[in-house]
N, CA, C and O of each residue as an XYZ file, in Angstrom:
508
protein
N      12.748    -48.759    -52.049
C      11.997    -47.554    -52.361
C      10.875    -47.392    -51.358
O      10.123    -48.329    -51.092
N      10.770    -46.213    -50.813
C       9.664    -45.889    -49.925
C       8.470    -45.426    -50.730
O       8.618    -44.822    -51.792
N       7.298    -45.711    -50.224
C       6.087    -45.259    -50.891
C       5.087    -46.385    -50.973
O       5.236    -47.434    -50.346
N       4.071    -46.139    -51.760
C       3.033    -47.138    -51.959
C       2.934    -47.465    -53.441
O       3.256    -46.642    -54.298
N       2.483    -48.685    -53.727
C       2.263    -49.072    -55.109
C       1.021    -48.356    -55.614
O      -0.036    -48.384    -54.983
N       1.172    -47.715    -56.764
C       0.062    -46.984    -57.370
C      -0.010    -47.347    -58.846
O       1.007    -47.625    -59.482
N      -1.218    -47.339    -59.375
C      -1.387    -47.539    -60.809
C      -2.536    -46.678    -61.295
O      -3.528    -46.480    -60.593
N      -2.385    -46.175    -62.495
C      -3.403    -45.291    -63.050
C      -3.356    -45.357    -64.568
O      -2.280    -45.387    -65.163
N      -4.521    -45.380    -65.184
C      -4.645    -45.304    -66.642
C      -5.653    -44.220    -66.956
O      -6.785    -44.247    -66.473
N      -5.232    -43.264    -67.772
C      -6.113    -42.173    -68.164
C      -6.085    -42.018    -69.675
O      -5.039    -42.182    -70.303
N      -7.218    -41.705    -70.249
C      -7.321    -41.465    -71.689
C      -8.166    -40.224    -71.885
O      -9.237    -40.090    -71.292
N      -7.679    -39.309    -72.724
C      -8.437    -38.096    -72.991
C      -8.511    -37.861    -74.495
O      -7.684    -38.354    -75.262
N      -9.513    -37.102    -74.892
C      -9.620    -36.672    -76.273
C      -8.811    -35.401    -76.442
O      -8.808    -34.534    -75.568
N      -8.128    -35.294    -77.564
C      -7.374    -34.090    -77.896
C      -7.618    -33.780    -79.362
O      -7.740    -34.684    -80.189
N      -7.687    -32.505    -79.672
C      -7.895    -32.081    -81.048
C      -6.537    -32.017    -81.740
O      -5.999    -30.941    -81.997
N      -5.996    -33.209    -82.036
C      -4.670    -33.288    -82.649
C      -4.548    -34.595    -83.429
O      -5.219    -35.585    -83.137
N      -3.678    -34.564    -84.421
C      -3.438    -35.751    -85.237
C      -2.492    -36.709    -84.510
O      -1.828    -36.340    -83.541
N      -2.453    -37.924    -84.997
C      -1.526    -38.917    -84.456
C      -0.087    -38.420    -84.578
O       0.717    -38.604    -83.664
N       0.234    -37.789    -85.712
C       1.585    -37.280    -85.946
C       1.939    -36.169    -84.955
O       3.049    -36.156    -84.424
N       1.020    -35.242    -84.698
C       1.277    -34.154    -83.746
C       1.500    -34.703    -82.344
O       2.354    -34.210    -81.608
N       0.738    -35.717    -81.979
C       0.908    -36.335    -80.663
C       2.257    -37.038    -80.574
O       2.954    -36.921    -79.566
N       2.623    -37.762    -81.614
C       3.926    -38.450    -81.623
C       5.060    -37.453    -81.458
O       5.972    -37.680    -80.663
N       5.017    -36.358    -82.193
C       6.066    -35.342    -82.094
C       6.121    -34.740    -80.691
O       7.207    -34.524    -80.152
N       4.970    -34.473    -80.102
C       4.928    -33.863    -78.765
C       5.467    -34.788    -77.686
O       5.975    -34.325    -76.665
N       5.358    -36.099    -77.909
C       5.800    -37.074    -76.915
C       7.218    -37.586    -77.134
O       7.833    -38.101    -76.201
N       7.750    -37.456    -78.353
C       9.074    -38.027    -78.627
C      10.128    -36.999    -79.026
O      11.309    -37.341    -79.083
N       9.751    -35.769    -79.301
C      10.699    -34.701    -79.627
C      11.066    -33.993    -78.324
O      10.188    -33.437    -77.664
N      12.327    -34.001    -77.944
C      12.724    -33.491    -76.627
C      12.430    -32.003    -76.434
O      12.126    -31.584    -75.317
N      12.513    -31.198    -77.490
C      12.216    -29.770    -77.360
C      10.739    -29.574    -77.044
O      10.389    -28.817    -76.139
N       9.877    -30.254    -77.788
C       8.431    -30.142    -77.537
C       8.065    -30.735    -76.181
O       7.217    -30.196    -75.470
N       8.700    -31.834    -75.831
C       8.450    -32.475    -74.543
C       8.739    -31.505    -73.402
O       7.951    -31.394    -72.462
N       9.859    -30.810    -73.485
C      10.224    -29.835    -72.450
C       9.215    -28.695    -72.380
O       8.911    -28.199    -71.296
N       8.697    -28.279    -73.533
C       7.740    -27.169    -73.555
C       6.454    -27.512    -72.811
O       5.988    -26.715    -71.997
N       5.879    -28.665    -73.071
C       4.595    -28.952    -72.427
C       4.738    -29.574    -71.048
O       3.791    -29.534    -70.262
N       5.894    -30.150    -70.729
C       6.093    -30.712    -69.391
C       6.377    -29.646    -68.331
O       6.290    -29.921    -67.135
N       6.710    -28.450    -68.761
C       6.995    -27.377    -67.811
C       5.871    -27.294    -66.780
O       4.709    -27.325    -67.184
N       6.126    -27.196    -65.527
C       7.322    -26.753    -64.837
C       8.313    -27.869    -64.489
O       9.320    -27.597    -63.835
N       8.060    -29.119    -64.905
C       9.062    -30.165    -64.685
C      10.316    -29.817    -65.477
O      10.231    -29.245    -66.563
N      11.457    -30.156    -64.941
C      12.721    -29.885    -65.628
C      13.281    -31.177    -66.175
O      13.207    -32.221    -65.527
N      13.850    -31.104    -67.390
C      14.520    -32.247    -68.013
C      16.001    -31.961    -68.092
O      16.431    -30.809    -68.034
N      16.789    -33.037    -68.226
C      18.226    -32.906    -68.430
C      18.528    -31.999    -69.606
O      17.820    -32.017    -70.613
N      19.574    -31.210    -69.475
C      20.091    -30.487    -70.634
C      20.885    -31.472    -71.458
O      21.463    -32.416    -70.918
N      20.920    -31.262    -72.760
C      21.694    -32.142    -73.613
C      20.975    -33.430    -73.983
O      21.600    -34.353    -74.505
N      19.686    -33.510    -73.726
C      18.905    -34.682    -74.107
C      18.890    -34.785    -75.633
O      18.824    -33.766    -76.321
N      18.952    -36.005    -76.164
C      18.929    -36.180    -77.618
C      17.669    -35.548    -78.207
O      16.652    -35.404    -77.528
N      17.757    -35.176    -79.478
C      16.640    -34.503    -80.142
C      15.375    -35.358    -80.155
O      14.280    -34.862    -79.891
N      15.533    -36.640    -80.461
C      14.404    -37.566    -80.505
C      14.609    -38.676    -79.478
O      15.706    -39.218    -79.339
N      13.537    -39.003    -78.761
C      13.615    -40.138    -77.845
C      13.661    -41.421    -78.665
O      12.915    -41.587    -79.630
N      14.543    -42.317    -78.268
C      14.677    -43.611    -78.917
C      15.123    -44.619    -77.864
O      15.659    -44.230    -76.826
N      14.909    -45.904    -78.116
C      15.280    -46.908    -77.116
C      16.723    -46.748    -76.647
O      17.637    -46.549    -77.447
N      16.904    -46.838    -75.334
C      18.226    -46.723    -74.736
C      18.561    -45.334    -74.220
O      19.477    -45.185    -73.412
N      17.838    -44.311    -74.670
C      18.086    -42.947    -74.195
C      17.680    -42.864    -72.731
O      16.619    -43.355    -72.345
N      18.523    -42.245    -71.921
C      18.206    -42.038    -70.506
C      18.194    -40.551    -70.213
O      18.973    -39.790    -70.786
N      17.315    -40.144    -69.324
C      17.242    -38.758    -68.905
C      16.594    -38.678    -67.537
O      16.001    -39.643    -67.055
N      16.715    -37.530    -66.931
C      16.154    -37.312    -65.600
C      15.231    -36.106    -65.637
O      15.546    -35.092    -66.259
N      14.089    -36.223    -64.968
C      13.203    -35.090    -64.753
C      13.178    -34.806    -63.260
O      13.450    -35.689    -62.447
N      12.852    -33.575    -62.907
C      12.769    -33.194    -61.506
C      11.404    -32.623    -61.211
O      10.887    -31.786    -61.952
N      10.821    -33.090    -60.109
C       9.604    -32.528    -59.541
C      10.073    -31.862    -58.259
O      10.174    -32.506    -57.215
N      10.362    -30.554    -58.344
C      10.998    -29.891    -57.213
C      12.345    -30.548    -56.970
O      13.143    -30.668    -57.900
N      12.620    -30.979    -55.739
C      13.914    -31.602    -55.448
C      13.964    -33.108    -55.741
O      15.013    -33.731    -55.578
N      12.858    -33.687    -56.166
C      12.783    -35.130    -56.392
C      13.120    -35.442    -57.851
O      12.495    -34.916    -58.773
N      14.122    -36.309    -58.042
C      14.506    -36.686    -59.399
C      13.835    -38.005    -59.791
O      13.639    -38.899    -58.968
N      13.495    -38.089    -61.068
C      12.924    -39.316    -61.624
C      13.790    -39.692    -62.830
O      13.790    -39.000    -63.848
N      14.517    -40.785    -62.697
C      15.379    -41.275    -63.769
C      14.513    -42.071    -64.744
O      13.718    -42.911    -64.325
N      14.667    -41.806    -66.050
C      13.843    -42.466    -67.054
C      14.717    -43.072    -68.142
O      15.682    -42.459    -68.598
N      14.365    -44.270    -68.543
C      15.037    -44.964    -69.637
C      13.979    -45.263    -70.694
O      12.954    -45.875    -70.394
N      14.225    -44.837    -71.920
C      13.297    -45.125    -73.010
C      13.465    -46.595    -73.381
O      14.523    -47.016    -73.849
N      12.411    -47.359    -73.164
C      12.466    -48.788    -73.472
C      11.934    -49.076    -74.871
O      12.450    -49.946    -75.572
N      10.896    -48.338    -75.274
C      10.254    -48.638    -76.551
C       9.680    -47.359    -77.153
O       9.078    -46.550    -76.448
N       9.870    -47.181    -78.459
C       9.232    -46.102    -79.210
C       8.695    -46.718    -80.493
O       9.456    -47.257    -81.297
N       7.393    -46.637    -80.681
C       6.745    -47.161    -81.885
C       5.941    -46.031    -82.528
O       5.964    -44.897    -82.050
N       5.244    -46.339    -83.590
C       4.445    -45.342    -84.303
C       3.439    -44.663    -83.384
O       3.201    -43.461    -83.498
N       2.851    -45.429    -82.474
C       1.851    -44.845    -81.578
C       2.006    -45.310    -80.125
O       1.019    -45.439    -79.401
N       3.259    -45.562    -79.702
C       3.502    -46.057    -78.349
C       4.878    -45.622    -77.870
O       5.843    -45.625    -78.635
N       4.961    -45.250    -76.605
C       6.217    -44.901    -75.941
C       6.191    -45.542    -74.562
O       5.207    -45.405    -73.834
N       7.262    -46.239    -74.197
C       7.346    -46.869    -72.870
C       8.638    -46.429    -72.201
O       9.723    -46.538    -72.772
N       8.496    -45.926    -70.969
C       9.618    -45.445    -70.176
C       9.715    -46.263    -68.894
O       8.707    -46.505    -68.232
N      10.928    -46.689    -68.544
C      11.164    -47.334    -67.252
C      11.614    -46.242    -66.280
O      12.461    -45.417    -66.623
N      11.058    -46.236    -65.087
C      11.294    -45.178    -64.111
C      12.015    -45.714    -62.877
O      11.799    -46.850    -62.457
N      12.876    -44.871    -62.307
C      13.529    -45.218    -61.045
C      13.798    -43.934    -60.268
O      13.597    -42.833    -60.780
N      14.244    -44.085    -59.052
C      14.488    -43.026    -58.070
C      13.155    -42.540    -57.508
O      12.579    -43.259    -56.691
N      12.628    -41.391    -57.875
C      11.395    -40.854    -57.286
C      10.165    -41.713    -57.538
O       9.206    -41.680    -56.766
N      10.197    -42.480    -58.622
C       9.144    -43.451    -58.951
C       9.851    -44.707    -59.440
O      10.671    -44.635    -60.355
N       9.553    -45.832    -58.857
C      10.086    -47.105    -59.355
C       8.957    -47.815    -60.087
O       8.050    -48.362    -59.460
N       9.015    -47.807    -61.421
C       7.948    -48.433    -62.196
C       8.100    -48.141    -63.673
O       9.210    -48.139    -64.205
N       6.975    -47.892    -64.338
C       6.996    -47.589    -65.763
C       5.886    -46.618    -66.121
O       4.918    -46.450    -65.381
N       6.051    -45.975    -67.291
C       5.056    -45.057    -67.830
C       4.908    -45.380    -69.307
O       5.880    -45.327    -70.060
N       3.695    -45.714    -69.721
C       3.413    -46.013    -71.124
C       2.483    -44.952    -71.684
O       1.550    -44.501    -71.018
N       2.754    -44.568    -72.904
C       1.915    -43.622    -73.646
C       1.432    -44.316    -74.916
O       2.207    -44.998    -75.587
N       0.153    -44.143    -75.246
C      -0.433    -44.614    -76.492
C      -1.227    -43.457    -77.072
O      -1.783    -42.652    -76.325
N      -1.286    -43.361    -78.403
C      -2.006    -42.254    -79.012
C      -2.509    -42.630    -80.402
O      -2.055    -43.594    -81.018
N      -3.461    -41.834    -80.866
C      -4.028    -41.968    -82.210
C      -4.678    -40.647    -82.569
O      -4.602    -39.689    -81.800
N      -5.316    -40.587    -83.727
C      -5.976    -39.342    -84.124
C      -7.070    -38.988    -83.118
O      -8.067    -39.700    -82.995
N      -6.875    -37.887    -82.406
C      -7.894    -37.373    -81.499
C      -7.868    -37.903    -80.078
O      -8.759    -37.572    -79.296
N      -6.877    -38.719    -79.710
C      -6.851    -39.238    -78.339
C      -5.414    -39.558    -77.908
O      -4.536    -39.808    -78.733
N      -5.209    -39.542    -76.591
C      -3.945    -39.948    -75.998
C      -4.261    -40.668    -74.686
O      -5.183    -40.294    -73.960
N      -3.479    -41.703    -74.400
C      -3.684    -42.498    -73.195
C      -2.358    -42.656    -72.472
O      -1.312    -42.846    -73.092
N      -2.421    -42.576    -71.165
C      -1.243    -42.704    -70.320
C      -1.505    -43.783    -69.278
O      -2.547    -43.787    -68.622
N      -0.556    -44.691    -69.132
C      -0.639    -45.751    -68.118
C       0.618    -45.671    -67.269
O       1.732    -45.750    -67.786
N       0.436    -45.513    -65.973
C       1.537    -45.307    -65.053
C       1.402    -46.275    -63.882
O       0.342    -46.367    -63.262
N       2.478    -46.992    -63.586
C       2.505    -47.897    -62.435
C       3.833    -47.744    -61.737
O       4.879    -47.652    -62.380
N       3.789    -47.717    -60.417
C       5.034    -47.655    -59.691
C       4.858    -47.466    -58.209
O       3.751    -47.273    -57.706
N       5.982    -47.525    -57.519
C       6.034    -47.268    -56.088
C       6.620    -45.880    -55.903
O       7.688    -45.568    -56.430
N       5.903    -45.044    -55.143
C       6.354    -43.672    -54.952
C       5.625    -43.027    -53.783
O       4.533    -43.443    -53.396
N       6.266    -41.995    -53.233
C       5.599    -41.142    -52.254
C       4.781    -40.067    -52.957
O       3.885    -39.472    -52.357
N       5.091    -39.813    -54.241
C       4.379    -38.798    -55.024
C       2.964    -39.273    -55.355
O       2.750    -40.473    -55.528
N       1.990    -38.358    -55.448
C       0.631    -38.731    -55.867
C       0.597    -38.898    -57.389
O       0.369    -37.925    -58.109
N       0.820    -40.108    -57.881
C       1.001    -40.343    -59.307
C      -0.208    -39.959    -60.148
O      -0.043    -39.383    -61.223
N      -1.418    -40.262    -59.687
C      -2.612    -39.942    -60.475
C      -2.757    -38.436    -60.664
O      -3.140    -37.981    -61.742
N      -2.460    -37.674    -59.640
C      -2.558    -36.216    -59.734
C      -1.560    -35.673    -60.760
O      -1.917    -34.847    -61.601
N      -0.320    -36.135    -60.689
C       0.691    -35.696    -61.643
C       0.372    -36.125    -63.060
O       0.592    -35.371    -64.007
N      -0.143    -37.328    -63.207
C      -0.510    -37.843    -64.521
C      -1.637    -37.019    -65.133
O      -1.584    -36.681    -66.315
N      -2.647    -36.698    -64.348
C      -3.756    -35.877    -64.824
C      -3.266    -34.499    -65.250
O      -3.649    -34.001    -66.309
N      -2.422    -33.884    -64.432
C      -1.885    -32.565    -64.767
C      -1.075    -32.618    -66.055
O      -1.168    -31.708    -66.878
N      -0.282    -33.671    -66.245
C       0.523    -33.811    -67.465
C      -0.356    -33.922    -68.710
O      -0.085    -33.276    -69.723
N      -1.398    -34.730    -68.639
C      -2.291    -34.878    -69.786
C      -2.988    -33.562    -70.118
O      -3.153    -33.225    -71.290
N      -3.391    -32.829    -69.107
C      -4.046    -31.540    -69.357
C      -3.065    -30.523    -69.936
O      -3.442    -29.726    -70.796
N      -1.809    -30.538    -69.475
C      -0.794    -29.643    -70.053
C      -0.520    -30.005    -71.510
O      -0.353    -29.120    -72.348
N      -0.474    -31.304    -71.816
C      -0.268    -31.743    -73.192
C      -1.418    -31.272    -74.075
O      -1.186    -30.762    -75.171
N      -2.639    -31.435    -73.617
C      -3.808    -30.990    -74.392
C      -3.738    -29.488    -74.656
O      -3.982    -29.041    -75.777
N      -3.407    -28.708    -73.627
C      -3.306    -27.255    -73.782
C      -2.192    -26.882    -74.755
O      -2.369    -25.988    -75.583
N      -1.047    -27.556    -74.665
C       0.069    -27.305    -75.571
C      -0.341    -27.551    -77.016
O      -0.018    -26.751    -77.894
N      -1.043    -28.638    -77.272
C      -1.466    -28.966    -78.622
C      -2.481    -27.955    -79.154
O      -2.463    -27.634    -80.342
N      -3.354    -27.456    -78.302
C      -4.316    -26.420    -78.717
C      -3.597    -25.137    -79.094
O      -3.959    -24.493    -80.079
N      -2.583    -24.755    -78.328
C      -1.845    -23.519    -78.592
C      -0.917    -23.655    -79.791
O      -0.531    -22.648    -80.383
N      -0.553    -24.877    -80.160
C       0.388    -25.111    -81.254
C      -0.285    -25.108    -82.623
O       0.399    -25.187    -83.644
N      -1.582    -25.022    -82.659
C      -2.317    -25.097    -83.931
C      -2.088    -23.893    -84.785
O      -2.634    -23.804    -85.885
């Protein structure tokens, strides 16, 4: 894999319950809504669960993802192709945290920040 090793952990406050955050991160329909303009595979299972694989695209760059773990307040994805690494999500009432590590040519911190802000906006509009 070409690129540099990058790591980033971000945590933000969101006006949402733990349940709303879980649904937004593990329900494929909601995930597609707030991840836009990123594209996800068509035919993705309704709920993310261990073993589910899917691909997202950032323009022409594909990122293959495998769901490794889904818990009450945690989601862990293994990444390959455009990013070789992992992405962990943790959440609770009023907050969400994202931890991303991998080798990539993409600016991971910038994409991670944009994703968290899109998630926050989606949750505000969903109220």
